[in-house]
N, C-alpha and C positions, 0 to 999 in steps of 0.2 A: 805675536803668534800664540795661539791657545796652547794649553798644556799638552805635551806629547806623551807617548807611552813611556813609562819608566822602564829601567833596564830589565826588571824581572818580567815585564810584560811583553818583551821582545820575543819574536818567534825563535824557537830553537831549531828550525829547519831551514834549508836553503829555499830561496824564492823560486816558485814554479810559474811558468807561463801557461802550461797546460798539463793536466793530469793524464798520465798514460793509461791505456786500457789493455788488458790481456798481457801478452809478453812484452809489450812496448813499455819502455821506461818512462820517466817523467821528463818533461821538456823544461830545461833550465831557463830562467827568466833572463839572465844576463846574456846567455848565448842567443836567445831569441831577439833581444833588443839590438845587439850588435849585428846580427844576421839581417834583420829587417832594414837597419840603417844602411848596410852595405849594398843590399839588393835595390833599395830605392835610389841610392846614389848612382850605381851603375846603370840602372834603366833610364835615368834622366840625362846622363852625360852624353852629349853629342860631340863628335870630333870637331875640333876647332872652335867650339862654343865656350863662352864663359861658364865657370863652374858654379855660379850662384844658385841656380835652380837645383842642381844635383846636391850641393851642400845643404840646402834647406831640406831636401829629401833625407839626407843622413841624420840631420837634427831631429826631424819628425820621427824617423824610425827608432832612434835611440830613446825618445821620450814618450812614445805613443802609449806604452803600457806602464808607465811609471806608477799609476795607481794600483797596479797588481802587487806592489810591495806591502800594501796595507795588511796588518795582522789579520783583520777580519776576512779579507779576500783570500789569504793563503790558507786559512782554516777551511773556508767555504769550498775552494777549489779541490781540496782533498776529499770532499764529500759529494760534490756534484760535478760530473764530467763536463757539463755545458756551462759551467760558472763563467767562462770567458766570454759567453755571448751576452753582451750587456743588454740587448733588447729584450731578453727573457726575464730580466730582473724587474721587481716593482719599482715604480718611480720613487726616488729618494732613498733607495736602498744604500746601506753602508758597504755594500759589496760592489759598487760601480768602480770603474777604473779609468775612464777616458778624460776626465777633467784635470786630474793631477798634472799630467804632462803639459797641458795647455797653460795652466797657471805657472808652472815652473818655468816654461819658456819665457813668459813675460818677465818674471822676477829676475832670472839669471841673465838673460840677454840685456835687459835694461841696466842691471848692475854692472855688467862687464863693458857695455858699449854705449850706454846712455840712450838718448832718444832714438838714435839710429837702430840700436838693438831692439827697441820696443816696437818699431815699425815692422821689422822682420818677424818678431814674435806674434804680431797681430795676424799675420798670414798663417803661421804655424798653428795658431789657436783654432782656426777654422778646421784644419785637416786632422789635428790630433783629437780634438773634442768630438769630431764627426766621424772617426774611423769606424764606428759601429752604426750610429743613427743616421749618418749622411751629413752633407754640408748644410748648415743652417743659415737663416737670415741673421744678420748682426742685430738689428733692432727687433724687439719682440722675440728674441731667440737666444743667440749665443751670448750676447752681452748680459742679459739677465741670468742666464744659467751660470756663467762663470763668476758672477758676483754674489750668487746665493750661498748661504752658510753650508749646505751640503757639499758643494764643490770645494770650498776652502777646507772643510774638515777632511775631505778625501786627500787633498794635497798635503795637509799637515801630517796626517797619519802615514802617508807614503814616505815623507821625509823622516819621520820619527823612526822608521824601520831601518834607516841608515843604508840607503842604496850605495853601491860602489861609487867612488869618486869619478871614475871615468864615464859613469852614466849621468851623474848630476852635472858634470862640467866637461863635456866632450871637447877634445882638443882639435876642433876643425875650424875655428875662427868664425868671423861674421861674414856672411855672403856680401858681395859688392852691392851696395844699395843702388848704384848707378845702373846696374844690369837688371834690376827689378823694375818692371814698368809702373812705378808709382809717380804720377805726374805732379810732383810737389811744387815745381816752379810755375807751370801754367795753371795748376789747379783743376784741370779737367782733362779727360782722355780724348784724344783725337778719334779713336774708335771706341765707343762705349763697350765695356765688358772685357777690355784688354787684360786688366789685372785679374778679373774673374777667371778667364781662361787659364791664365798662368797658374792661379791658385788650384784650379781644378786639375791641371796636369800634375801638380805636386800631390794632391789628394789621390789621384788615380795610382801614381807610383807607390805611395804609402800603403794604400789598400792591397794592391796586388802583391807587394813585397810581404805584407803581413800574412795574406792568404797562402803565398808560395811557401814561406817558411813553416807555416802551420801544417800545410799539406805534406811537406817533407818530414814532419814529425809523425803525423797520423798515418800517412800512406807513402812510405819511402819507395815502394815499387812504382807508383805513379810518377814520383818525382824523377826516378831513374829513366823511366820511359820518355818523360817530357824532355829530359836533358840529353837524349840521344841526338848525335850531330845532324844538323840540317845541311843540305847542299848550300854552298855559298852562292851569292848572286851571280857570280861569273859562270858557275855551272848551270844555273837556271837559264841564263841568257843563251849559253851555248846549246842547251837542250831545245830551247825555243827556235834558235836559228836552224838547227837540224830538222826540226818538225816542219818549219816553213820551207826548207829546201826540198823535203819529201813532197810536200803539198804542191809546190811549183812544178816538180818533176811529173807528178800525176796529172796535173792540168796540161802540161806540154804533151804527155803521152796520149792524152785524149784529144789532142789537136785543138785545144781551146785557148792556148796561150795568147793568140793574137786577137781574141774576141775583145771588143771594146771595153766590156765591163771588167775583164781580168786585167787589161792593160792599165785602166784607171786604179784598180785596187793595188796593183804593183807600184803605181806612182804614189799612192797615199801611204803605202808601207815604207817606201823610200824616203818620203818627206818626214815621216815619224822617226825613222832611224837618224836622219841628218839633224833634225831639230833637237833630238834628245841630247846632243852634245852641248847645247846651250846652258846658260846659267840657271840656277834654281829660281823658281817663281811661279807665276800663273800663266797657263797656256790654254788656248782653245783649239780643239780639233773639230772642225765643222765639215762634215762629209755627208753627202746624200745617203739615205738608208740603202743598204746593199753595197756600199762602197768599202766594206771591210773594216769597219771601225773596231769591232770586238777584238780582232787579232792585232790590228795596227796600233791600237791604244796600248795593248800589252807590250808590243815591241818598243814603243816610246818609254813605257814605265820601267821595263827591265834594263833597257840600255841606259836610261838616265840614272837609275838607281846604281848601276855598275859604275858609271862614270863618276858619280858623286859620293860613293860609298854609303848609300842610303840603306835602311834596314829592311824595308818591306814595301810591298805594293798593295794598295787597298783599292779594290774595284767596287764602286758604289752603284747598285742597280735600283731603279725606281720602284719596281714591283716586287712585293714579297712573293708573288705567285710565279715568277720566272727566274728567280735567282739560281735555282738549281741547274737551269739550262746553261747559263754562263759558266758556272762552276764545273759542269761536265765538260765543256769545251776546253777549259784550262787544265782539267785533269788529263784530258786526252793529249794535250800538249806535253805534259810532263810524264806521260805513261812510260817513256823509255827509261826513267829512273827506277821503274818497278811499281807495281800497283799499290803496295803499302806505302812507299815513299810519296807517290803522287797524291794519295789521300792525306798525308801529313803536310805536304807542301801547300796544298790548296785547302783553306779552311772556309767552309760555307757557313755563314751565321746570319740567321734572321729570326730565330725563335726566342720569345721572352717567356717561355713557359715556366721557367724556374727563376723567379725573382721575388723571393719572399720578403714580406715587410719585416720590420725589426722585431715584431711580436711573435712571429711564427718561424723565423729562421732556425736552421739546425746546422751542425758542423758540416754535413754533407751538402746542404743547399748552399751554404756560403762558398764552399770550395767549387761548386759546380758552375758558378757564374763565369761567363766567358772572358778571356783575357787576351785573345788574338795572338796566341804564341805560334804563329806560322809566318813564312815569308810572303805568301800571297793570300790575301783576305778577300772573300767575295761576300759583301753584305748589302743591306738595303739602305735607301735614304732615310727611311723612318728610324732604323736602328742607329745609323751614324748620328743624325742630327739630334734626335731625342736624347742620345747619350751625351752629346756635346753640351747639352743644356741641363743634364740630369744633376741630381743631388745625392741619390742613393748609391751605396757602395757597389751593388751588383751591376748597375748600369755604367758607373764611372770607371770601373777597374781597368778597362782596356784602353782608355783614352790616351795614355802616355805612349802607347805603341804607335800613335799617329805621328809623333815627333820623328823627324828624319825619315819620312816615308814619301812615296809618290801616291797621291790620292786622286784617282780618276773618277770623276762624277759623270756617269753615263746618263744620257737622256737629260741633260742639264735643264732643258726647257721645262721640266716637270718640277723644278724647285717651287714649293708651295707659295703662292703669292701672299697669304696672310702672315707668313713668317719670313718673307724674302729678305728684309733688312737685317735681322739678326743672323741669318744664314750667310749672306754675303760678308757681313762683318767677321764672323768666325772663320770663313775660308781665308779671308785676307790676313787674319791674325795667325793662322796656322803657318802661312808662308813667312810672314814677317818675323815671328817670335819663336817658331818651333821647328825650323829647318825642313819644312814640308814643301813639296811641289804639287800644285793642284792643276788638273787637266779638266776643263769643261768640254765634255765630249757630246756632240749631238748633230743631228741633221738639220735642226732648226734652232740656231744659237740664240738664246734670249739676250736681251739688251740690258747688260748689267753695268754699263758705264754710268758715271755720275750724271744724275738727272734731277736737279733741284728746280722746283717750280716756285711761284709766288707764294709767300707765306711759309716757306721752308719745307713744303711737301715734296715728295718724290724720293728717289733712291739715293742714298749715300753709297756710291758705287765705286768701281775701279777708275783710276786716273788714266789719262791717255797713253802713258808709257808703262803701265802696270801689267799689261797683258800681251803676250806674244802669240800670234796665230801660227799654227803649224802648217796649214795650207796657205800658200802665198796668194793664189788666184782662185778664190772660192766660186765666184760666178762662172768661171770657165769650167771648173770641175762639175758644177751642177748642170751646165749645158751639155757637157759630154756624157753625163750619166742619165739624161732625161729618157725614161723608158715607158711612161704612162701618159694617158689622156685622162683628165679629171672631168667627169660629167656632173654638173650641179643641177639640182631640181629647178624647175621654172619658178617656183615660189619657196623661198627658204623659211617661210613662216607657216606653211601648210603641212600638217602632220600626215604621214602615210600609214595606213593600217598594216599590222603585222602580216595579214594575209597577202597583201600586195607585195610586200618585200619577199615573203616566202615564195610566192609564185615566181618572182623574178630570179631568185636564187635557184629554184628548181629547174628553170629553163636552161641553166648553164650546167654543163657536164663537169666542170671544175670551178669552184668558186668559194671564196672566203667571205663570210659576213661578220662584221665586227660591231658590237654594241657597247654601250657605256656602263651597263650594270649587270650584275649576276642574274637578277630576276628576269631582265629583258632577254638574256641569252637563253635561259631556260624556256621562256615563252616562245621565242622565235624558233628554237630547236623543236619544240613540240608541235608548233604550227607547221613547220617545214616537213617534219616526219609524217604528220597526217596527210598532207598533200601528196607526198611521194608514195605513200601506201595506197592512196586512192588511185593514183596514176597507174601503178603497175600491179596493184592487188596483192603485194607481198610485203615481206620485211624491207628494211631500209638499209641495204649495204652501202658502204661508201659515204655514210653520214656520221659526223663526230661532233662532240660538244666539248668545250674547254672553258673552265672558269675556276676561280680560287675556291669554290666549294668543293673541288677535287683536291686531295692531298697532293703534295709535290711528286711523290712516287707515281701516283696515278696519272698526273699530268705528263710526267716525263715519258711514260709509256705511250700515252695517246699521241704525243707530239712525234715520237719515233714512228708510230704506226702511220701517221699522216704523211711524214716525209717519205716513208717507204712506198706508200700508195702513190704519191706524186711521182717518185722515180720510176715505178712500174708503169704509170700512165705514159710518161715520156718515152719509155722504151717501146711500149705498145704502138704508140703513134709512129715512132721511127720505123717500125717494122710493118706498118700499114695494117695493124690489127685494131679491133674495137676495144678501146680501154674502158676500165671500170671507172664509174664516176667518183669524184672526190669533192665532197661538200662539207664545209666546216662552219659552225656557228660558235663564236668566241667573244670573250670580253677583250678589252684592250691589253690583256696580258701578253698577247701575241705580237704587240707592237714594239717590243724591245727584247733582243736576245733570242728570238725565234725566227730562223731564216727560211720561212716558207716562201715558195715561189708559185703563185697562182696566176692564171691568165686574166682573171676577173676578181675584183674585190668590191664589196659593198661596205660602206662606212656610214653609221648614224652620225648626223651632224654633231660636231664637237669643236674643240679648239683646233686652230690651223696646224698646230704642231702635231697633234694626233692624227689628223688627216694625212699629213706628210709621212708619218710613221706607218700608217695603214698602206699608203701607196708604196712603201718599201717592201711590202709582201707581194707586190704585183709585178710580174715580169722581172723578177729580181736578178736573174742571170742574163737578161737581155736576149733571150732566145727568140722573142717575137719582135716585130717592128715596134709595136706599142701594146702595152696592156691597157685594161679599162678599169678605172676606179669610179664607182657610182656613189655619190653622196645622197643620202635620203634623210628625211625628217621623221623621227620615230613617233609613235602615238603619244608618248609621255614625255614632257620636257625634262631636261636634267634637273636634279635636285638643287635647291638654292645653295649658293656658295660657289666654289671654284669652278666646277664643271659648267654651271650655267653661265657664269661670267665669261668663261672661255668660249662657249658656243656663241654668245652674243657678240663678243669681240670678233670672232671669225666671220659671222654673217655681215658684220659692219664693214670689214675690209674687203669683202667680196661684193659689196653693193655697187662699187664703181668699176667692176671688172670690164664691162664692155666699153666704157667711156674713156679708158686709159690706154697708154702705149704699152702696158704690162698685162697682156691677156692671160698669163699663166697664174692659176690660182695659188700655186706653191712656190713662186719665185722668191729669191733671197730678199729682195727689196720688200715684197709683201709680208714675208715673215717678220722682217724688222718692224714694219708698221703695226703688225698684229701685236707684237710684244709691247711696244710703246703704248698702244691703246689699252691693252690688258692692264699694264701696271698703273697707267694714268687714271683709269676708271676704278681702280681698286679703292675700297673705303680706307684701307690702311695697308701698308707693307710691314707693319708690326702691330697687328691688331690687339695683341695681348700685352703690349708695353714691356716686352722682354728687355729691350735695350736700356730703358730707364731703370728697371729693377737691378740690372747688373752694372749700371754706371757707378763708378767709384765715388763715394762721398767721404771726403777727408775731414776729419775733426781735428783741428790743430790743438784744441784744448786738451783732449784725452788721448790723442794720437790714434784715434779709431780709424780703420779703413773699412767702411761699411759697405757691404754688398748683400743683396737679398737672393741668396742661392736657392733656397727651398721654394720661395714664392715663384721665381722664374721657372723652376723645374715643373711646378704644378701647372703653370700656364702654357708651357711649350709642349703641346701635344698634337702632332700631325694626325695622329689617330687617337680618339678618346679612349684611352686604355680602360677607363672605368666602365665603358660600355662594351668592351670586347673581351673575348676569352678564346684561348686555343684549346681545341680538343684533339687528342691523339686518337686517330681512327684505326681500326683493325683491317687495313687494306691488305689483301693477299693477291699475288700472282706468281707465276713461275719465273718472272723476271726481277723479283725483289732480291736485293742483295742480302737481306737478313729476314728473320722471322719476326714480325712485329709483336706477336704474342709472347715470344721468348723475351724480347726486349722489355715489354711491359711487365713481365714476370720479374725480371731483374730489378726494375724500378720499384715494384712493390716490395721486394725482399730487401734490397740494399739501399734504397733511396736514390736521389739524383746524383749522378756523377757526370763530369763534363763530357767524357767520351760517349756516355750513354745518351745524354741529351742531344749531343750532336747528331747521333744516328736517328733519334726519334723526331728530329726536325722534319724529316722527309714524310712524316705521317700526320702532320699537324694541319688543322683547318680552323680558321678564325671565324667565330660566330658571335652574335649578340648575347649579352649577358641574360636578357630575359628569355631567349631561347635555351641558353644553358641551364637556367633554373628549371625550366619546364622539363628538359631532358633528364635532369637529375631526379626530379620528382617522379618521372615515368620509369625511372630505372634504366634508361638508355645510356647514361653516362655516370661514371664514378669519379671520386677524388681520392686516389690511394695515397697521395702525398700532398700536403698543403700547397694549393695553387697550381697543381698539375691535374688535368682532367683527361680521362681516358674513356673510350667507348666500351660499354659493357659487352661481355662475351656473347650474350644472346641477342644483342640489339641488331635491328634491321634498318636503322635510319640512314645508313650510307648506301647510296645507289651506285651500281657498277658503271653507270653512264654519267649521271648528273652530279655525283658526289653527295655531300650532306644535304638532306632534305629539310632545309629551313628557308624562310623567306628573308630577303634583305641581306645587308652586309653592314657591319659596324664601321663607323667613320666615313670619310670621303671615299667613294669608290675608286678614285685615282690611285689610292695606295693599297687597297685590298680588292683586286679584280680577279 
């Protein structure tokens, strides 16, 4: 070892983790290391589970800031408040601190436990060295960094400062190597990425523990508020049961308890309650749209969590644009606990507005990243899966909260085909290794069982005994809930002009038209508005537009107005009065979590699953003998990629409709054939090679456990985040729960905080980066905080009907509709 500091060079002050500001004292380094180790251990420990992962969390916590003992760092931290943010230091600085603990882990564990200790240390090195910059690739990344002279000097200088013995040699023993998924005997992982997910959970717990203890130092009031007691799962379940009892009583009082639809919903709810008593694992909930999945799946999740002592329920919604609808339903369920508690119990998370890179992060932006500290999480598919394959601290911080949880994947048919294999792998691993139960919930269940074709292509999916169906007789349920007739065009290849579609919609007094893209929704809305104005010579009452170019608060209000108009229409018809028209043009954001009930629905040709979802907005309550769903071919084909493949697969399975004994375009058997064709025709179910990047490579020579975390994270992008940005718009109405201008003012004054960013999510709209640059140049948008964009006060680019006035949508429209 190189020469260390001589005694007279040793610091004469106690080591600090963070320098206090104002009346706040200094944060003692020893206290911080012990606190982070304890928090990480507690957050990773599941009842009845081996303690190896939790023990690794304790070791990582105790060693993560070992480099802060360096004399140079201790002098620096007393001069610069942000010294602890390593990403703000120049590369090669003598004030870095994240490599020392990684090197010490290898040296001490190997010295104490031999080769077994070194294997554990290899995993700790990923998370300790990455607790600022994120998880790195082993090759061309972490391996080179830890072997560089700067890293070794950091470690040597930290040891020379003589840290306390309980820090250098913690008395927690070696985790059980047999409980860590290192496939030393077989040499290969049965599910690629198994050890990578295990390591990412460890990383998540370390990062969250570090942030929480740092927040407790800088913002003790926030910590006290966070630590306020939450209702236990038993209370949440009892509150849900009481809500459902009131709902059933209201249906009975209205004389509708015996209606076929309500009877079937009651049967679905009963099945969910019954099957929730089963063992943890993977379940499917396959119920026709309108069969009550939103509440029935919550019944399963809460009951299952209570029976098995699970920590939280995570509801995963496919569309960024309708997450607030499901969150509102669940807040209504828990409203009896009080409005403030309902807000705390149900956490709505879909915004990535504050995720700074290493070079621009600040103490506030670090602490503002989401950590899912609530018993009921409502999030999006993009947020969940991109986080499960992420490498950055802000995205990974919440992942350990998935351990010991019920995870409900709503609209599971929308799992993205290009990433289907790594997604199925990670869902199986969450169940196998992390105490989770997964529910695949949909009206059109995708075929995710093992499907291997010649040459090894196909899906490495679920085994025959790996999945439990909640509904025992799915075809019978579908037959009982059949409420629509589907009308297909004579030629599925012949486009129909927007004027023709608008005319067909205008002829209906109540109709919903659903298209695949935001630009198409605006075009059809404008065309229909012009036709209606020509017909009656006045404005267009009873016409609405819905797309994700409107912020969530705006959409929530419009959806409420449409529901109110539909209810008023039904009441007028019942009284023999002339009702007001109700016509809506929307993107497919209404196909999940929005319980519209129209007599007629028009749907642009798309995947069979989306047509079935659109049909669920037609005659939803079964008040008519049959509703009518009209499929049409829009003027412009879907963009290349998933939407076009889905539309093609749909038309192919409809080609033989008249020649088969299965004339129903939406039958369970036809849906199964659709998914088989969609997956078989896909160029790849892992087009970015994520599985191979995360597949463990064991080097017996130097005991390396090589995984490529950063490369996988860069490639796993369900939406191309480099081409997308979220703008907070200044939407106002008398129904807003808060003043967005006041919230933006707090953001500009105090910077991002978690509670503030949670509120601002309701005013965010995702647009293209090139549109963002243009809007900034025009003065329409400002960037008051790095990476956070807000509408300028004098700007007029937000339309009260159509939302943000830009063309197109970033990424695949299936995710930002």
